[in-house]
C-alpha distance (Angstrom), angle and dihedral (degrees) to the residues before:
residue distance angle dihedral
M1 . . .
K2 3.78 . .
R3 3.88 90.3 .
N4 3.85 89.7 48.9
G5 3.76 90.3 47.3
F6 3.73 91.9 49.8
D7 3.82 91.1 49.4
L8 3.73 91.2 52.4
Q9 3.69 93.6 48.4
R10 3.86 90.0 48.5
W11 3.67 91.0 52.0
V12 3.75 95.4 48.8
S13 3.78 88.3 51.2
I14 3.81 90.4 50.5
V15 3.70 91.3 48.7
L16 3.81 93.1 48.1
L17 3.87 89.4 47.4
L18 3.74 92.8 50.0
T19 3.72 91.9 46.7
S20 3.84 90.4 52.4
V21 3.69 92.0 48.8
A22 3.80 88.3 48.6
L23 3.86 91.9 49.0
F24 3.79 90.1 47.1
F25 3.82 93.4 52.4
Y26 3.72 90.4 42.0
Q27 3.85 91.2 54.4
L28 3.67 90.9 42.4
V29 3.81 90.9 53.1
A30 3.83 88.3 46.9
Y31 3.67 93.6 49.8
S32 3.77 92.6 46.6
R33 3.82 87.2 54.6
H34 3.79 91.0 46.2
R35 3.86 91.3 47.6
S36 3.79 90.3 51.8
H37 3.75 87.3 66.2
L38 3.85 129.7 64.2
P39 3.86 114.2 -83.8
L40 3.86 112.7 -88.4
E41 3.80 90.0 -122.7
L42 3.70 95.5 54.6
T43 3.79 125.0 113.5
I44 3.82 125.1 -178.3
A45 3.64 119.4 -157.4
G46 3.81 90.6 -15.4
I47 3.81 92.9 -52.0
K48 3.80 122.4 116.3
V49 3.91 107.7 -123.1
G50 3.82 98.2 159.8
G51 3.83 111.6 144.3
L52 3.83 93.6 15.9
D53 3.74 125.8 114.7
Q54 3.74 124.5 -126.5
V55 3.87 95.4 -91.2
E56 3.88 92.0 48.0
A57 3.92 91.7 46.5
H58 3.84 90.0 50.2
E59 3.73 92.3 51.0
R60 3.81 93.1 46.9
I61 3.84 91.9 49.9
L62 3.82 92.4 49.6
Q63 3.79 91.3 45.5
V64 3.80 92.9 55.6
Y65 3.79 100.3 41.1
S66 3.80 96.2 38.9
S67 3.93 91.9 56.4
P68 3.72 116.1 114.1
I69 3.82 118.4 -93.2
E70 3.81 113.5 -133.6
L71 3.79 112.6 -133.3
F72 3.79 119.8 -169.1
Y73 3.80 120.1 -157.5
D74 3.74 99.3 -173.7
E75 3.84 100.2 -62.3
N76 3.73 96.9 -14.2
L77 3.75 120.6 101.1
I78 3.81 118.5 -148.4
L79 3.86 120.5 -176.5
L80 3.82 112.6 -145.1
N81 3.79 116.6 -158.0
P82 3.80 103.6 -150.0
A83 3.80 89.2 -138.1
N84 3.78 89.8 65.5
V85 3.71 89.8 70.2
G86 3.80 95.5 40.7
F87 3.79 97.4 -102.6
R88 3.67 111.7 164.1
P89 3.85 126.5 166.6
D90 3.83 111.7 -139.1
T91 3.83 93.5 -129.4
D92 3.81 91.5 167.5
V93 3.83 92.5 61.6
M94 3.87 93.7 40.9
L95 3.82 93.7 48.5
A96 3.86 89.8 47.7
A97 3.79 90.0 54.9
A98 3.87 87.8 46.3
E99 3.82 90.1 54.1
L100 3.72 90.8 53.5
E101 3.73 87.2 53.6
R102 3.77 90.8 50.6
T103 3.71 95.4 50.5
G104 3.86 99.6 32.6
T105 3.80 93.2 93.0
P106 3.75 116.9 76.7
F107 3.87 113.4 -107.7
W108 3.77 98.8 -119.6
S109 3.82 94.9 39.8
G110 3.85 86.8 52.0
F111 3.69 91.9 46.6
W112 3.77 93.3 52.3
D113 3.85 90.3 51.1
F114 3.75 88.8 50.0
L115 3.79 92.4 51.9
W116 3.84 89.6 54.5
N117 3.77 92.4 41.4
R118 3.78 92.3 -121.5
A119 3.82 112.7 169.4
G120 3.82 116.1 -135.6
E121 3.68 129.0 -128.6
P122 3.83 115.2 -78.2
Q123 3.77 111.2 -99.1
N124 3.77 130.4 -162.6
V125 3.68 131.7 -169.1
P126 3.87 109.9 -157.3
L127 3.76 122.2 -125.8
K128 3.80 115.1 -91.0
A129 3.83 111.7 -165.8
E130 3.68 144.0 137.7
Y131 3.80 134.6 -152.2
S132 3.91 138.1 176.7
I133 3.73 112.5 -100.2
T134 3.93 85.4 -168.1
Q135 3.77 92.8 54.9
L136 3.83 91.4 47.6
D137 3.78 90.0 50.2
E138 3.73 91.9 51.8
Y139 3.86 90.0 47.1
L140 3.85 91.6 51.7
R141 3.88 89.9 48.4
D142 3.72 91.4 52.4
I143 3.89 90.4 50.2
A144 3.86 88.6 49.5
A145 3.79 89.7 50.4
R146 3.74 92.6 53.5
Y147 3.77 102.7 40.5
D148 3.76 108.9 21.3
E149 3.83 115.8 107.6
P150 3.88 106.9 -157.8
P151 3.78 112.7 -140.4
I152 3.69 120.2 -112.2
P153 3.83 110.8 -125.0
A154 3.78 123.6 -135.9
E155 3.80 109.2 -91.7
P156 3.80 124.4 -151.4
R157 3.75 121.4 -108.0
P158 3.72 105.1 -130.6
G159 3.73 116.4 -115.4
T160 3.88 93.0 10.9
P161 3.81 134.1 85.6
F162 3.83 90.0 -122.0
F163 3.78 136.9 96.1
T164 3.68 128.1 -147.4
S165 3.86 115.2 -110.0
G166 3.82 114.1 -88.7
T167 3.76 124.7 -136.5
P168 3.72 122.4 -129.8
G169 3.71 117.7 -130.4
R170 3.75 134.4 -171.1
L171 3.70 123.9 -110.4
L172 3.91 130.8 -176.1
D173 3.81 115.0 -114.2
Q174 3.77 94.6 -134.4
T175 3.79 97.3 -176.0
R176 3.84 93.1 53.8
S177 3.87 92.6 40.8
E178 3.81 88.1 53.7
E179 3.82 89.6 54.3
L180 3.81 95.0 48.6
I181 3.83 94.8 44.9
T182 3.73 91.7 50.4
A183 3.83 91.3 52.8
V184 3.87 90.2 49.4
L185 3.77 92.3 47.6
H186 3.78 87.8 60.9
S187 3.81 96.0 43.8
P188 3.93 121.7 91.0
I189 3.84 93.0 -161.9
N190 3.77 112.8 31.7
R191 3.80 104.7 60.3
S192 3.74 102.5 160.0
V193 3.84 134.8 79.3
N194 3.80 133.4 -164.4
L195 3.82 99.9 -145.6
P196 3.82 112.2 -133.3
V197 3.80 107.3 -116.2
V198 3.82 120.0 -172.8
G199 3.73 116.0 -143.1
N200 3.68 144.9 161.7
V201 3.80 91.9 53.1
V202 3.79 120.0 131.8
P203 3.76 113.2 -169.4
R204 3.73 115.9 -127.6
P205 3.93 115.5 -117.7
T206 3.80 115.2 -106.4
M207 3.81 124.3 -87.9
D208 3.84 84.3 -115.0
T209 3.72 91.3 59.6
L210 3.86 92.4 50.4
E211 3.79 89.7 49.5
I212 3.83 89.8 53.1
L213 3.78 90.1 48.2
L214 3.77 92.9 50.7
K215 3.80 91.9 50.1
Q216 3.89 90.4 48.3
N217 3.84 88.5 52.4
I218 3.85 90.2 51.2
E219 3.81 88.9 49.6
V220 3.77 99.0 52.3
S221 3.83 91.8 43.6
D222 3.92 87.7 68.8
F223 3.82 89.5 -133.1
D224 3.82 105.5 154.2
G225 3.75 98.5 -174.6
L226 3.71 135.0 88.5
V227 3.89 122.1 -61.6
V228 3.69 122.9 -174.4
I229 3.83 121.8 179.3
Y230 3.82 130.0 178.9
L231 3.83 114.9 -175.0
T232 3.89 129.2 178.4
D233 3.75 130.1 -173.1
L234 3.80 100.3 -139.7
R235 3.72 93.2 -158.6
T236 3.86 96.6 57.4
G237 3.75 103.1 15.2
E238 3.77 90.5 -124.7
N239 3.80 113.0 146.2
F240 3.73 147.9 161.9
H241 3.80 135.3 -152.5
F242 3.70 127.0 -165.9
A243 3.80 140.6 165.4
T244 3.94 122.8 -162.7
L245 3.76 127.7 -179.4
G246 3.79 117.4 -172.3
G247 3.87 90.7 -20.3
V248 3.78 93.5 -49.7
D249 3.80 118.6 115.0
L250 3.80 115.6 -130.5
D251 3.77 130.6 -156.1
V252 3.85 111.7 -92.8
E253 3.86 94.9 -166.3
P254 3.06 103.8 112.4
D255 3.87 93.3 23.1
I256 3.85 122.3 -123.9
A257 3.82 120.3 -92.4
F258 3.81 119.0 -122.3
S259 3.79 132.8 178.5
A260 3.77 103.3 -95.8
A261 3.70 95.1 -145.7
S262 3.75 111.1 171.6
I263 3.83 92.9 -21.5
I264 3.85 84.4 81.1
K265 3.80 87.1 73.8
I266 3.72 89.5 79.7
S267 3.84 86.1 64.8
I268 3.77 92.7 46.3
M269 3.75 90.3 53.3
T270 3.77 93.4 48.6
A271 3.71 90.7 52.3
L272 3.86 91.4 47.9
Y273 3.77 88.9 59.7
R274 3.73 92.4 46.3
Y275 3.88 90.2 58.3
Q276 3.88 100.5 27.6
D277 3.81 126.7 51.8
E278 3.86 129.6 -142.5
P279 2.84 126.4 -72.7
L280 3.74 92.2 54.2
D281 3.74 118.3 -157.6
P282 3.81 111.8 -93.6
E283 3.73 94.7 -107.2
V284 3.76 96.6 52.3
D285 3.79 90.5 42.9
R286 3.81 88.8 56.2
W287 3.81 90.8 50.2
L288 3.74 92.3 50.0
V289 3.85 92.1 51.5
E290 3.78 91.9 48.4
M291 3.91 92.3 45.9
I292 3.85 92.2 51.5
T293 3.82 104.4 34.0
E294 3.87 99.0 31.4
S295 3.82 97.8 28.2
G296 3.72 88.2 -128.3
N297 3.93 116.6 -176.4
D298 3.81 97.6 -163.3
P299 3.85 91.9 54.7
S300 3.88 87.9 48.9
D301 3.83 90.0 55.4
W302 3.81 91.4 47.0
I303 3.78 92.6 51.6
M304 3.85 91.7 49.1
Q305 3.88 88.8 47.5
R306 3.90 88.8 51.5
I307 3.79 92.2 55.4
E308 3.76 99.6 39.8
T309 3.83 119.3 109.9
Y310 3.91 129.0 -143.7
D311 3.85 89.0 -91.8
T312 3.78 105.0 25.1
A313 3.78 126.0 60.6
G314 3.82 120.0 -134.8
P315 3.90 94.4 -113.7
I316 3.81 91.3 54.7
L317 3.81 90.7 48.7
V318 3.83 87.5 53.0
S319 3.84 91.6 50.0
E320 3.88 92.6 44.3
T321 3.92 88.7 51.9
M322 3.74 90.0 54.6
Q323 3.87 91.4 47.8
E324 3.82 91.8 50.7
L325 3.91 87.4 54.8
G326 3.77 89.8 53.0
I327 3.88 92.4 -108.9
E328 3.76 92.7 134.0
N329 3.74 102.8 167.2
T330 3.90 96.8 56.2
F331 3.79 124.2 87.4
I332 3.79 144.4 140.0
A333 3.87 111.5 -148.1
G334 3.72 100.5 -173.1
Y335 3.86 150.1 4.4
Y336 3.73 124.3 -77.6
F337 3.76 100.7 -122.9
L338 3.74 119.0 111.1
G339 3.75 110.6 -85.1
A340 3.78 96.1 14.0
P341 3.75 110.9 158.3
Q342 3.84 121.3 -118.9
L343 3.78 100.5 -112.8
R344 3.82 97.4 -162.1
I345 3.73 143.6 5.2
Y346 3.83 112.0 -122.3
R347 3.76 119.8 -157.6
T348 3.84 110.3 -171.1
P349 3.84 133.2 175.1
A350 3.90 87.5 -105.9
N351 3.75 98.1 50.9
Q352 3.77 93.1 44.8
R353 3.83 94.0 64.1
V354 3.84 113.0 114.6
D355 3.85 98.2 -168.5
I356 3.78 95.8 69.1
D357 3.94 128.4 24.1
T358 3.77 122.9 -178.1
N359 3.67 90.6 179.7
P360 3.90 91.0 -118.2
D361 3.82 120.3 -159.4
S362 3.91 108.5 -93.9
Y363 3.78 88.2 -141.7
T364 3.81 99.3 59.2
Q365 3.80 131.4 8.2
T366 3.75 139.5 162.7
T367 3.79 142.6 164.9
A368 3.75 134.4 -127.8
S369 3.76 91.4 -112.4
D370 3.77 94.0 48.6
M371 3.89 92.8 52.2
S372 3.79 91.0 46.8
L373 3.83 93.3 50.7
L374 3.79 91.8 48.1
L375 3.72 93.0 50.0
G376 3.77 90.8 46.5
D377 3.76 90.9 50.1
I378 3.88 89.8 51.8
Y379 3.75 88.5 50.0
D380 3.75 93.8 50.7
C381 3.84 91.8 44.2
A382 3.81 88.1 56.8
E383 3.82 88.4 56.3
G384 3.87 91.3 49.4
G385 3.80 101.7 -96.2
G386 3.72 146.9 58.0
T387 3.75 136.1 90.4
L388 3.87 96.3 -53.3
Q389 3.77 88.6 60.1
A390 3.79 93.2 44.2
V391 3.82 96.4 49.6
F392 3.80 99.4 34.6
P393 3.79 104.2 28.3
E394 3.77 97.5 153.0
E395 3.75 96.9 35.7
I396 3.91 108.8 47.2
T397 3.80 122.0 44.3
P398 3.71 131.9 -165.9
Q399 3.78 89.9 -113.3
E400 3.83 89.6 58.0
C401 3.86 90.5 49.2
S402 3.76 90.4 50.5
R403 3.84 89.4 52.7
M404 3.78 89.8 50.0
L405 3.80 89.7 53.7
D406 3.79 89.7 47.1
L407 3.80 90.9 52.8
L408 3.81 93.0 48.8
S409 3.78 89.1 51.0
E410 3.79 88.1 59.4
N411 3.81 90.6 66.5
I412 3.76 97.8 112.7
L413 3.77 99.4 -173.2
G414 3.84 103.3 139.5
T415 3.78 98.5 -156.0
L416 3.92 136.1 69.3
I417 3.75 113.4 29.9
K418 3.77 94.1 -2.8
A419 3.76 92.4 56.3
G420 3.79 90.9 62.0
L421 3.85 93.6 58.0
P422 3.78 131.7 83.9
E423 3.64 116.8 -98.4
G424 3.95 112.3 -83.1
T425 3.76 94.7 22.0
R426 3.83 109.8 139.8
I427 3.72 117.2 -124.1
A428 3.79 126.9 176.6
H429 3.86 104.2 -158.8
K430 3.72 149.3 139.0
H431 3.78 125.4 -149.3
G432 3.75 134.6 -165.6
W433 3.83 143.8 170.1
R434 3.73 141.7 -179.9
S435 3.76 114.0 -122.7
S436 3.85 135.4 -167.7
P437 2.96 86.7 71.4
L438 3.82 107.5 19.2
D439 3.73 98.0 -137.1
M440 3.87 100.4 140.7
I441 3.73 136.3 44.5
G442 3.76 126.9 175.0
D443 3.77 139.5 172.1
A444 3.82 128.1 179.3
G445 3.87 123.4 -174.2
I446 3.66 152.0 146.6
V447 3.80 112.3 -120.6
F448 4.02 116.9 -153.7
S449 3.64 104.5 -156.1
P450 3.87 134.4 162.3
G451 3.82 93.0 -112.5
G452 3.81 93.3 51.2
D453 3.78 140.0 -56.0
Y454 3.73 118.6 -92.9
V455 3.89 141.7 176.9
I456 3.77 118.2 -129.6
T457 3.76 126.5 178.4
I458 3.84 120.7 -173.9
F459 3.89 127.8 -172.6
L460 3.77 126.1 -178.3
W461 3.71 125.8 -170.5
N462 3.78 136.5 171.4
E463 3.83 135.0 176.8
T464 3.74 88.7 -132.9
E465 3.76 124.4 57.8
M466 3.77 111.5 -84.5
V467 3.91 124.7 -133.5
W468 3.80 108.0 -124.1
E469 3.82 98.8 -139.9
P470 3.87 102.6 58.2
T471 3.83 90.8 32.8
S472 3.87 95.3 54.3
K473 3.77 88.0 41.4
L474 3.78 90.2 58.0
I475 3.79 90.9 52.4
A476 3.76 90.5 49.8
N477 3.78 91.6 51.3
L478 3.79 93.0 48.9
S479 3.85 87.5 49.4
R480 3.82 89.8 49.7
A481 3.79 92.2 50.9
A482 3.83 89.2 51.9
Y483 3.78 91.8 49.1
N484 3.86 93.7 48.5
Y485 3.87 88.8 49.5
F486 3.76 91.5 59.2
N487 3.79 92.7 38.8
P488 3.89 106.3 35.0
P489 3.77 117.1 -175.1
I490 3.87 116.4 -107.2
E491 3.83 125.7 -146.6
């Protein structure tokens, strides 16, 4: 009995041992098969490839990254084949990296984890791919050519200060589209793009178009005198300058001299702030307000007397301030009071012209370009830059320039440039004319409009006495045309 019991026990042990060996080799074979495939936790370029072999992983990567990308141009669907822009995933490099992940764990260590069903750490091989930026640019240009609807700019109505309504279009933002498509090309999940389309933009007509419109308005007005206009877009710096006499264009280099009249008070105010700091004493401040808003001559004299020195009169300091700013045709040579002597004779490029003579006052002169440049300098100074800040950095501050603009905005004259603007539009300006006879009218100002701020200076002169109503109406129409250029109507 003992021997039989011993034999049974021995055979049971042998069977168990053989079973263990069989299970060991079974698991070993299973692990070997498992190890021949990519790790279960592995992703390549964001795609799960665990349990696949190299061929299957290669096919899956290509299947995902070669799938078409849906591009939506508004309601239009466009299918982009990645190959059309040269997109090619570098599967050789990525699969080589995956192979390193597969074989990186020692065999027996991996086998032990396999026996205990231990999951490995998640592993990811990043996408390695290339595409042609040139081909993508060409593709987007082709889309733009097919689907863009260029806007129609506002066009001038000949002989009027108005423009026809422009029509907004829609234009593909190619730079932003390129960024979005590049991101989607490299994504395994998000394969669609809403292309950015810019709409509701009506391009402004060109400055040349505005110049032509202004000349047409002058022509239909039957004004046979001299008109000089200088206009600057303060946002871009673009400008134009022309002079026309009886329908004939005149040279504007050098510019044409006019009597400055009360417009010179912009220069007096500028010189005051060069020599006096804010806050001004109450008396000087009151003079300044009266000079600008009421065009008072006595306050102008008092201000110039306040800034004069023991050896230099106030008008000369005003003129020298203009010259230091490069405004060479603008001066005031004496005080306003009756019998005031002319302190100096100024010869400027403008008043030395022999082809045109507006009989400018020898006491005070300016030009359309000078006044536009000075106003532009004040505007830039209020923004913290410009010529005033460069020439007088320790003397004139942005706060003082802002005060100058505020004062000029209080000029409530409702005719001339202001009459051509919509109600409530801010304009910082100074006007002037010479009466008895009325042979010169001028207005220089900065218009603050929704479509952009601009400087416009207009001078009119005629050998014969002008009639106020049609002449001032012409300036208003020219102003209205300029405003409509910066703020074109939209359908």
